[in-house]
N, CA, C and O atoms as a GROMACS GRO file, in nm:
protein
  488
    1UNK      N    1   0.809   0.850  -4.847
    1UNK     CA    2   0.951   0.870  -4.836
    1UNK      C    3   1.019   0.865  -4.972
    1UNK      O    4   1.110   0.943  -5.000
    2UNK      N    5   0.976   0.774  -5.057
    2UNK     CA    6   1.040   0.763  -5.187
    2UNK      C    7   1.018   0.890  -5.270
    2UNK      O    8   1.104   0.927  -5.350
    3UNK      N    9   0.904   0.956  -5.251
    3UNK     CA   10   0.879   1.082  -5.322
    3UNK      C   11   0.975   1.190  -5.273
    3UNK      O   12   1.016   1.277  -5.351
    4UNK      N   13   1.010   1.185  -5.146
    4UNK     CA   14   1.104   1.282  -5.091
    4UNK      C   15   1.243   1.262  -5.152
    4UNK      O   16   1.313   1.359  -5.181
    5UNK      N   17   1.282   1.136  -5.172
    5UNK     CA   18   1.409   1.106  -5.237
    5UNK      C   19   1.407   1.158  -5.380
    5UNK      O   20   1.505   1.218  -5.427
    6UNK      N   21   1.297   1.137  -5.449
    6UNK     CA   22   1.285   1.186  -5.586
    6UNK      C   23   1.298   1.337  -5.589
    6UNK      O   24   1.367   1.392  -5.675
    7UNK      N   25   1.233   1.404  -5.498
    7UNK     CA   26   1.236   1.550  -5.494
    7UNK      C   27   1.376   1.603  -5.463
    7UNK      O   28   1.428   1.686  -5.537
    8UNK      N   29   1.436   1.555  -5.356
    8UNK     CA   30   1.568   1.606  -5.318
    8UNK      C   31   1.676   1.559  -5.416
    8UNK      O   32   1.771   1.632  -5.444
    9UNK      N   33   1.661   1.438  -5.466
    9UNK     CA   34   1.760   1.384  -5.559
    9UNK      C   35   1.763   1.455  -5.693
    9UNK      O   36   1.870   1.472  -5.751
   10UNK      N   37   1.649   1.496  -5.741
   10UNK     CA   38   1.644   1.564  -5.870
   10UNK      C   39   1.667   1.714  -5.858
   10UNK      O   40   1.705   1.778  -5.956
   11UNK      N   41   1.644   1.770  -5.741
   11UNK     CA   42   1.665   1.913  -5.723
   11UNK      C   43   1.811   1.951  -5.740
   11UNK      O   44   1.842   2.062  -5.784
   12UNK      N   45   1.902   1.861  -5.705
   12UNK     CA   46   2.044   1.889  -5.724
   12UNK      C   47   2.075   1.916  -5.871
   12UNK      O   48   2.150   2.008  -5.904
   13UNK      N   49   2.017   1.837  -5.957
   13UNK     CA   50   2.036   1.858  -6.101
   13UNK      C   51   1.981   1.992  -6.146
   13UNK      O   52   2.040   2.059  -6.230
   14UNK      N   53   1.868   2.030  -6.090
   14UNK     CA   54   1.809   2.160  -6.123
   14UNK      C   55   1.900   2.273  -6.078
   14UNK      O   56   1.914   2.373  -6.148
   15UNK      N   57   1.962   2.258  -5.961
   15UNK     CA   58   2.053   2.362  -5.911
   15UNK      C   59   2.177   2.373  -5.998
   15UNK      O   60   2.226   2.484  -6.023
   16UNK      N   61   2.230   2.261  -6.044
   16UNK     CA   62   2.345   2.263  -6.134
   16UNK      C   63   2.308   2.332  -6.264
   16UNK      O   64   2.386   2.413  -6.315
   17UNK      N   65   2.192   2.302  -6.317
   17UNK     CA   66   2.145   2.366  -6.441
   17UNK      C   67   2.130   2.516  -6.420
   17UNK      O   68   2.173   2.595  -6.505
   18UNK      N   69   2.069   2.556  -6.308
   18UNK     CA   70   2.054   2.698  -6.280
   18UNK      C   71   2.189   2.765  -6.264
   18UNK      O   72   2.208   2.878  -6.312
   19UNK      N   73   2.284   2.698  -6.199
   19UNK     CA   74   2.418   2.756  -6.181
   19UNK      C   75   2.487   2.775  -6.315
   19UNK      O   76   2.552   2.877  -6.338
   20UNK      N   77   2.472   2.677  -6.404
   20UNK     CA   78   2.536   2.684  -6.535
   20UNK      C   79   2.483   2.800  -6.618
   20UNK      O   80   2.554   2.855  -6.701
   21UNK      N   81   2.359   2.836  -6.594
   21UNK     CA   82   2.296   2.944  -6.669
   21UNK      C   83   2.262   3.060  -6.580
   21UNK      O   84   2.159   3.125  -6.597
   22UNK      N   85   2.350   3.087  -6.483
   22UNK     CA   86   2.328   3.198  -6.391
   22UNK      C   87   2.317   3.327  -6.471
   22UNK      O   88   2.403   3.360  -6.553
   23UNK      N   89   2.211   3.397  -6.445
   23UNK     CA   90   2.188   3.521  -6.517
   23UNK      C   91   2.266   3.636  -6.457
   23UNK      O   92   2.374   3.616  -6.401
   24UNK      N   93   2.214   3.752  -6.470
   24UNK     CA   94   2.281   3.870  -6.419
   24UNK      C   95   2.277   3.875  -6.268
   24UNK      O   96   2.342   3.960  -6.207
   25UNK      N   97   2.202   3.787  -6.208
   25UNK     CA   98   2.189   3.787  -6.063
   25UNK      C   99   2.060   3.850  -6.018
   25UNK      O  100   2.035   3.859  -5.897
   26UNK      N  101   1.976   3.894  -6.110
   26UNK     CA  102   1.855   3.965  -6.071
   26UNK      C  103   1.756   3.876  -5.997
   26UNK      O  104   1.670   3.927  -5.925
   27UNK      N  105   1.767   3.744  -6.014
   27UNK     CA  106   1.677   3.653  -5.942
   27UNK      C  107   1.738   3.605  -5.812
   27UNK      O  108   1.680   3.523  -5.742
   28UNK      N  109   1.855   3.656  -5.780
   28UNK     CA  110   1.924   3.615  -5.659
   28UNK      C  111   1.908   3.723  -5.553
   28UNK      O  112   1.916   3.842  -5.584
   29UNK      N  113   1.886   3.682  -5.430
   29UNK     CA  114   1.856   3.776  -5.324
   29UNK      C  115   1.968   3.878  -5.301
   29UNK      O  116   1.944   3.988  -5.252
   30UNK      N  117   2.090   3.841  -5.336
   30UNK     CA  118   2.204   3.931  -5.316
   30UNK      C  119   2.244   3.999  -5.446
   30UNK      O  120   2.360   4.034  -5.465
   31UNK      N  121   2.148   4.018  -5.538
   31UNK     CA  122   2.182   4.064  -5.671
   31UNK      C  123   2.249   4.201  -5.676
   31UNK      O  124   2.322   4.229  -5.771
   32UNK      N  125   2.227   4.285  -5.579
   32UNK     CA  126   2.286   4.418  -5.585
   32UNK      C  127   2.414   4.429  -5.503
   32UNK      O  128   2.468   4.538  -5.486
   33UNK      N  129   2.462   4.317  -5.452
   33UNK     CA  130   2.588   4.315  -5.378
   33UNK      C  131   2.696   4.248  -5.460
   33UNK      O  132   2.669   4.174  -5.554
   34UNK      N  133   2.816   4.275  -5.424
   34UNK     CA  134   2.930   4.203  -5.478
   34UNK      C  135   2.986   4.121  -5.364
   34UNK      O  136   2.976   4.160  -5.248
   35UNK      N  137   3.043   4.009  -5.396
   35UNK     CA  138   3.103   3.923  -5.294
   35UNK      C  139   3.249   3.965  -5.284
   35UNK      O  140   3.324   3.960  -5.382
   36UNK      N  141   3.288   4.005  -5.166
   36UNK     CA  142   3.424   4.054  -5.148
   36UNK      C  143   3.493   3.975  -5.038
   36UNK      O  144   3.435   3.951  -4.932
   37UNK      N  145   3.615   3.936  -5.063
   37UNK     CA  146   3.693   3.867  -4.962
   37UNK      C  147   3.782   3.970  -4.894
   37UNK      O  148   3.852   4.047  -4.960
   38UNK      N  149   3.777   3.971  -4.764
   38UNK     CA  150   3.861   4.065  -4.690
   38UNK      C  151   4.006   4.021  -4.698
   38UNK      O  152   4.036   3.912  -4.746
   39UNK      N  153   4.094   4.103  -4.650
   39UNK     CA  154   4.237   4.072  -4.656
   39UNK      C  155   4.272   3.948  -4.574
   39UNK      O  156   4.369   3.879  -4.605
   40UNK      N  157   4.193   3.918  -4.471
   40UNK     CA  158   4.220   3.801  -4.389
   40UNK      C  159   4.146   3.678  -4.440
   40UNK      O  160   4.152   3.572  -4.378
   41UNK      N  161   4.077   3.693  -4.551
   41UNK     CA  162   4.015   3.578  -4.615
   41UNK      C  163   3.874   3.547  -4.572
   41UNK      O  164   3.817   3.449  -4.619
   42UNK      N  165   3.814   3.627  -4.486
   42UNK     CA  166   3.675   3.596  -4.451
   42UNK      C  167   3.583   3.672  -4.546
   42UNK      O  168   3.600   3.792  -4.567
   43UNK      N  169   3.486   3.602  -4.603
   43UNK     CA  170   3.399   3.665  -4.701
   43UNK      C  171   3.303   3.765  -4.638
   43UNK      O  172   3.245   3.740  -4.533
   44UNK      N  173   3.290   3.878  -4.704
   44UNK     CA  174   3.196   3.982  -4.661
   44UNK      C  175   3.109   4.018  -4.779
   44UNK      O  176   3.150   4.002  -4.894
   45UNK      N  177   2.992   4.066  -4.752
   45UNK     CA  178   2.906   4.112  -4.859
   45UNK      C  179   2.897   4.263  -4.853
   45UNK      O  180   2.880   4.321  -4.746
   46UNK      N  181   2.908   4.326  -4.967
   46UNK     CA  182   2.898   4.470  -4.971
   46UNK      C  183   2.979   4.523  -5.087
   46UNK      O  184   3.058   4.450  -5.147
   47UNK      N  185   2.962   4.648  -5.119
   47UNK     CA  186   3.034   4.707  -5.230
   47UNK      C  187   3.174   4.744  -5.186
   47UNK      O  188   3.193   4.843  -5.115
   48UNK      N  189   3.271   4.666  -5.226
   48UNK     CA  190   3.409   4.694  -5.195
   48UNK      C  191   3.448   4.671  -5.050
   48UNK      O  192   3.555   4.714  -5.008
   49UNK      N  193   3.366   4.606  -4.973
   49UNK     CA  194   3.395   4.584  -4.831
   49UNK      C  195   3.520   4.502  -4.813
   49UNK      O  196   3.545   4.408  -4.889
   50UNK      N  197   3.599   4.535  -4.715
   50UNK     CA  198   3.716   4.457  -4.682
   50UNK      C  199   3.837   4.484  -4.768
   50UNK      O  200   3.945   4.431  -4.742
   51UNK      N  201   3.822   4.566  -4.872
   51UNK     CA  202   3.934   4.601  -4.956
   51UNK      C  203   3.990   4.483  -5.035
   51UNK      O  204   4.099   4.493  -5.091
   52UNK      N  205   3.918   4.375  -5.041
   52UNK     CA  206   3.968   4.256  -5.109
   52UNK      C  207   3.915   4.244  -5.251
   52UNK      O  208   3.858   4.338  -5.306
   53UNK      N  209   3.936   4.128  -5.308
   53UNK     CA  210   3.893   4.098  -5.444
   53UNK      C  211   3.742   4.081  -5.446
   53UNK      O  212   3.687   4.006  -5.366
   54UNK      N  213   3.675   4.151  -5.537
   54UNK     CA  214   3.528   4.143  -5.546
   54UNK      C  215   3.487   4.058  -5.664
   54UNK      O  216   3.554   4.057  -5.768
   55UNK      N  217   3.378   3.989  -5.649
   55UNK     CA  218   3.326   3.902  -5.752
   55UNK      C  219   3.183   3.944  -5.784
   55UNK      O  220   3.106   3.978  -5.695
   56UNK      N  221   3.150   3.943  -5.910
   56UNK     CA  222   3.018   3.986  -5.953
   56UNK      C  223   2.910   3.889  -5.904
   56UNK      O  224   2.939   3.773  -5.875
   57UNK      N  225   2.787   3.937  -5.894
   57UNK     CA  226   2.676   3.854  -5.844
   57UNK      C  227   2.657   3.724  -5.918
   57UNK      O  228   2.613   3.626  -5.857
   58UNK      N  229   2.687   3.718  -6.046
   58UNK     CA  230   2.669   3.596  -6.124
   58UNK      C  231   2.750   3.482  -6.064
   58UNK      O  232   2.702   3.368  -6.059
   59UNK      N  233   2.872   3.510  -6.018
   59UNK     CA  234   2.957   3.408  -5.959
   59UNK      C  235   2.906   3.368  -5.822
   59UNK      O  236   2.909   3.251  -5.785
   60UNK      N  237   2.858   3.467  -5.746
   60UNK     CA  238   2.799   3.438  -5.614
   60UNK      C  239   2.679   3.346  -5.633
   60UNK      O  240   2.661   3.250  -5.557
   61UNK      N  241   2.598   3.374  -5.733
   61UNK     CA  242   2.481   3.292  -5.761
   61UNK      C  243   2.523   3.150  -5.800
   61UNK      O  244   2.462   3.054  -5.755
   62UNK      N  245   2.626   3.137  -5.880
   62UNK     CA  246   2.677   3.006  -5.923
   62UNK      C  247   2.716   2.923  -5.801
   62UNK      O  248   2.675   2.807  -5.788
   63UNK      N  249   2.795   2.982  -5.713
   63UNK     CA  250   2.840   2.911  -5.593
   63UNK      C  251   2.720   2.878  -5.504
   63UNK      O  252   2.712   2.768  -5.450
   64UNK      N  253   2.628   2.971  -5.490
   64UNK     CA  254   2.510   2.949  -5.406
   64UNK      C  255   2.426   2.833  -5.458
   64UNK      O  256   2.383   2.747  -5.381
   65UNK      N  257   2.402   2.830  -5.587
   65UNK     CA  258   2.319   2.723  -5.646
   65UNK      C  259   2.384   2.587  -5.626
   65UNK      O  260   2.316   2.490  -5.594
   66UNK      N  261   2.515   2.578  -5.646
   66UNK     CA  262   2.583   2.451  -5.625
   66UNK      C  263   2.580   2.411  -5.478
   66UNK      O  264   2.571   2.292  -5.446
   67UNK      N  265   2.587   2.509  -5.388
   67UNK     CA  266   2.578   2.480  -5.244
   67UNK      C  267   2.440   2.426  -5.208
   67UNK      O  268   2.428   2.336  -5.125
   68UNK      N  269   2.337   2.481  -5.270
   68UNK     CA  270   2.201   2.429  -5.248
   68UNK      C  271   2.194   2.285  -5.299
   68UNK      O  272   2.131   2.200  -5.236
   69UNK      N  273   2.258   2.258  -5.412
   69UNK     CA  274   2.264   2.122  -5.465
   69UNK      C  275   2.330   2.026  -5.367
   69UNK      O  276   2.285   1.912  -5.353
   70UNK      N  277   2.435   2.071  -5.299
   70UNK     CA  278   2.500   1.989  -5.196
   70UNK      C  279   2.402   1.955  -5.084
   70UNK      O  280   2.395   1.841  -5.039
   71UNK      N  281   2.328   2.054  -5.040
   71UNK     CA  282   2.232   2.032  -4.932
   71UNK      C  283   2.124   1.932  -4.974
   71UNK      O  284   2.082   1.849  -4.894
   72UNK      N  285   2.082   1.941  -5.098
   72UNK     CA  286   1.980   1.849  -5.148
   72UNK      C  287   2.033   1.706  -5.155
   72UNK      O  288   1.962   1.612  -5.122
   73UNK      N  289   2.157   1.690  -5.198
   73UNK     CA  290   2.216   1.555  -5.203
   73UNK      C  291   2.232   1.502  -5.062
   73UNK      O  292   2.210   1.383  -5.038
   74UNK      N  293   2.271   1.587  -4.969
   74UNK     CA  294   2.281   1.544  -4.830
   74UNK      C  295   2.146   1.496  -4.779
   74UNK      O  296   2.138   1.394  -4.709
   75UNK      N  297   2.040   1.568  -4.813
   75UNK     CA  298   1.904   1.525  -4.774
   75UNK      C  299   1.868   1.392  -4.841
   75UNK      O  300   1.807   1.305  -4.778
   76UNK      N  301   1.907   1.378  -4.966
   76UNK     CA  302   1.881   1.252  -5.037
   76UNK      C  303   1.949   1.136  -4.966
   76UNK      O  304   1.890   1.029  -4.952
   77UNK      N  305   2.073   1.156  -4.923
   77UNK     CA  306   2.144   1.050  -4.850
   77UNK      C  307   2.070   1.013  -4.722
   77UNK      O  308   2.060   0.896  -4.687
   78UNK      N  309   2.018   1.114  -4.653
   78UNK     CA  310   1.939   1.086  -4.532
   78UNK      C  311   1.818   0.999  -4.566
   78UNK      O  312   1.794   0.899  -4.498
   79UNK      N  313   1.743   1.036  -4.669
   79UNK     CA  314   1.623   0.960  -4.704
   79UNK      C  315   1.657   0.820  -4.752
   79UNK      O  316   1.581   0.726  -4.727
   80UNK      N  317   1.769   0.804  -4.820
   80UNK     CA  318   1.811   0.670  -4.860
   80UNK      C  319   1.840   0.583  -4.738
   80UNK      O  320   1.805   0.465  -4.735
   81UNK      N  321   1.903   0.643  -4.638
   81UNK     CA  322   1.929   0.569  -4.513
   81UNK      C  323   1.799   0.529  -4.444
   81UNK      O  324   1.788   0.418  -4.391
   82UNK      N  325   1.702   0.618  -4.446
   82UNK     CA  326   1.571   0.587  -4.385
   82UNK      C  327   1.503   0.475  -4.463
   82UNK      O  328   1.450   0.381  -4.404
   83UNK      N  329   1.505   0.485  -4.596
   83UNK     CA  330   1.443   0.382  -4.678
   83UNK      C  331   1.508   0.245  -4.656
   83UNK      O  332   1.439   0.143  -4.652
   84UNK      N  333   1.638   0.244  -4.640
   84UNK     CA  334   1.707   0.118  -4.615
   84UNK      C  335   1.675   0.066  -4.474
   84UNK      O  336   1.649  -0.053  -4.456
   85UNK      N  337   1.677   0.154  -4.376
   85UNK     CA  338   1.653   0.114  -4.236
   85UNK      C  339   1.512   0.058  -4.218
   85UNK      O  340   1.489  -0.027  -4.133
   86UNK      N  341   1.419   0.106  -4.298
   86UNK     CA  342   1.280   0.058  -4.289
   86UNK      C  343   1.252  -0.056  -4.386
   86UNK      O  344   1.137  -0.098  -4.404
   87UNK      N  345   1.358  -0.106  -4.449
   87UNK     CA  346   1.351  -0.218  -4.543
   87UNK      C  347   1.263  -0.190  -4.665
   87UNK      O  348   1.206  -0.280  -4.725
   88UNK      N  349   1.254  -0.062  -4.700
   88UNK     CA  350   1.180  -0.023  -4.820
   88UNK      C  351   1.263  -0.050  -4.946
   88UNK      O  352   1.208  -0.078  -5.053
   89UNK      N  353   1.398  -0.043  -4.931
   89UNK     CA  354   1.488  -0.077  -5.041
   89UNK      C  355   1.588  -0.180  -4.992
   89UNK      O  356   1.618  -0.188  -4.873
   90UNK      N  357   1.639  -0.259  -5.085
   90UNK     CA  358   1.736  -0.364  -5.051
   90UNK      C  359   1.876  -0.305  -5.034
   90UNK      O  360   1.901  -0.189  -5.068
   91UNK      N  361   1.964  -0.385  -4.980
   91UNK     CA  362   2.103  -0.343  -4.963
   91UNK      C  363   2.167  -0.312  -5.099
   91UNK      O  364   2.246  -0.218  -5.111
   92UNK      N  365   2.133  -0.390  -5.200
   92UNK     CA  366   2.186  -0.368  -5.335
   92UNK      C  367   2.140  -0.233  -5.389
   92UNK      O  368   2.219  -0.158  -5.445
   93UNK      N  369   2.010  -0.203  -5.373
   93UNK     CA  370   1.957  -0.075  -5.418
   93UNK      C  371   2.021   0.041  -5.338
   93UNK      O  372   2.060   0.143  -5.395
   94UNK      N  373   2.030   0.021  -5.207
   94UNK     CA  374   2.087   0.124  -5.121
   94UNK      C  375   2.232   0.153  -5.162
   94UNK      O  376   2.270   0.269  -5.179
   95UNK      N  377   2.311   0.049  -5.176
   95UNK     CA  378   2.452   0.067  -5.211
   95UNK      C  379   2.468   0.140  -5.344
   95UNK      O  380   2.551   0.231  -5.357
   96UNK      N  381   2.389   0.102  -5.442
   96UNK     CA  382   2.396   0.165  -5.573
   96UNK      C  383   2.356   0.312  -5.568
   96UNK      O  384   2.427   0.399  -5.620
   97UNK      N  385   2.242   0.340  -5.505
   97UNK     CA  386   2.193   0.478  -5.497
   97UNK      C  387   2.284   0.565  -5.411
   97UNK      O  388   2.309   0.681  -5.444
   98UNK      N  389   2.333   0.509  -5.301
   98UNK     CA  390   2.421   0.586  -5.213
   98UNK      C  391   2.554   0.616  -5.283
   98UNK      O  392   2.609   0.725  -5.268
   99UNK      N  393   2.605   0.521  -5.358
   99UNK     CA  394   2.729   0.545  -5.433
   99UNK      C  395   2.711   0.660  -5.533
   99UNK      O  396   2.800   0.743  -5.548
  100UNK      N  397   2.597   0.662  -5.599
  100UNK     CA  398   2.567   0.772  -5.691
  100UNK      C  399   2.559   0.905  -5.618
  100UNK      O  400   2.613   1.005  -5.664
  101UNK      N  401   2.492   0.905  -5.504
  101UNK     CA  402   2.477   1.028  -5.425
  101UNK      C  403   2.613   1.078  -5.376
  101UNK      O  404   2.640   1.198  -5.380
  102UNK      N  405   2.697   0.988  -5.332
  102UNK     CA  406   2.831   1.026  -5.286
  102UNK      C  407   2.913   1.085  -5.401
  102UNK      O  408   2.983   1.184  -5.384
  103UNK      N  409   2.902   1.025  -5.517
  103UNK     CA  410   2.975   1.075  -5.634
  103UNK      C  411   2.927   1.214  -5.674
  103UNK      O  412   3.008   1.301  -5.706
  104UNK      N  413   2.797   1.235  -5.671
  104UNK     CA  414   2.742   1.367  -5.703
  104UNK      C  415   2.789   1.470  -5.600
  104UNK      O  416   2.823   1.583  -5.637
  105UNK      N  417   2.792   1.433  -5.474
  105UNK     CA  418   2.840   1.524  -5.369
  105UNK      C  419   2.985   1.561  -5.395
  105UNK      O  420   3.023   1.678  -5.380
  106UNK      N  421   3.066   1.465  -5.432
  106UNK     CA  422   3.206   1.492  -5.462
  106UNK      C  423   3.221   1.589  -5.579
  106UNK      O  424   3.304   1.680  -5.576
  107UNK      N  425   3.140   1.569  -5.683
  107UNK     CA  426   3.145   1.657  -5.800
  107UNK      C  427   3.107   1.800  -5.763
  107UNK      O  428   3.173   1.895  -5.804
  108UNK      N  429   2.999   1.815  -5.686
  108UNK     CA  430   2.955   1.948  -5.644
  108UNK      C  431   3.059   2.016  -5.556
  108UNK      O  432   3.090   2.134  -5.574
  109UNK      N  433   3.113   1.941  -5.461
  109UNK     CA  434   3.214   1.996  -5.370
  109UNK      C  435   3.338   2.040  -5.448
  109UNK      O  436   3.393   2.147  -5.423
  110UNK      N  437   3.380   1.958  -5.541
  110UNK     CA  438   3.496   1.991  -5.624
  110UNK      C  439   3.471   2.116  -5.707
  110UNK      O  440   3.559   2.201  -5.719
  111UNK      N  441   3.353   2.128  -5.765
  111UNK     CA  442   3.320   2.245  -5.846
  111UNK      C  443   3.320   2.372  -5.763
  111UNK      O  444   3.372   2.475  -5.807
  112UNK      N  445   3.263   2.366  -5.644
  112UNK     CA  446   3.260   2.483  -5.556
  112UNK      C  447   3.401   2.520  -5.513
  112UNK      O  448   3.438   2.638  -5.516
  113UNK      N  449   3.479   2.422  -5.473
  113UNK     CA  450   3.616   2.447  -5.427
  113UNK      C  451   3.701   2.506  -5.538
  113UNK      O  452   3.776   2.601  -5.515
  114UNK      N  453   3.689   2.452  -5.659
  114UNK     CA  454   3.765   2.503  -5.773
  114UNK      C  455   3.729   2.647  -5.804
  114UNK      O  456   3.817   2.730  -5.827
  115UNK      N  457   3.599   2.677  -5.804
  115UNK     CA  458   3.555   2.814  -5.833
  115UNK      C  459   3.608   2.911  -5.726
  115UNK      O  460   3.655   3.020  -5.759
  116UNK      N  461   3.599   2.870  -5.600
  116UNK     CA  462   3.648   2.957  -5.493
  116UNK      C  463   3.799   2.977  -5.502
  116UNK      O  464   3.848   3.087  -5.479
  117UNK      N  465   3.873   2.870  -5.534
  117UNK     CA  466   4.019   2.881  -5.550
  117UNK      C  467   4.053   2.975  -5.664
  117UNK      O  468   4.142   3.059  -5.652
  118UNK      N  469   3.983   2.960  -5.776
  118UNK     CA  470   4.007   3.046  -5.892
  118UNK      C  471   3.981   3.193  -5.862
  118UNK      O  472   4.040   3.282  -5.925
  119UNK      N  473   3.892   3.218  -5.766
  119UNK     CA  474   3.859   3.356  -5.728
  119UNK      C  475   3.946   3.407  -5.615
  119UNK      O  476   3.936   3.523  -5.575
  120UNK      N  477   4.033   3.320  -5.563
  120UNK     CA  478   4.120   3.359  -5.452
  120UNK      C  479   4.047   3.365  -5.320
  120UNK      O  480   4.089   3.436  -5.228
  121UNK      N  481   3.938   3.290  -5.308
  121UNK     CA  482   3.859   3.291  -5.185
  121UNK      C  483   3.898   3.178  -5.092
  121UNK      O  484   3.849   3.172  -4.979
  122UNK      N  485   3.985   3.090  -5.135
  122UNK     CA  486   4.036   2.980  -5.051
  122UNK      C  487   4.186   2.985  -5.045
  122UNK      O  488   4.247   2.901  -4.980
   0.00000   0.00000   0.00000
């Protein structure tokens, strides 16, 4: 279980690093699409779909990588709860690690929300 925490806990950092250095999008599955918000605000994928504001793949990749980081931190929180419930870690260790995980989640959520707001997607 502790190896799972190490894996999920450190993967968030890798996703942030990848997001910060998002390339042209060629390594992203949606690299040939643009992210377009329709007039009613629901995101669509496609070239000019919905007649809304379109964002280049690099930004889509940035948001995607940070979202993956959120999922990894969420998994880390789950494993921390399991480790605590099975008495593998103490309450002091749990509280410290969980506080860090919560803070990282807040940072990732804020970054995603800010980017989406700046793009007019929220």
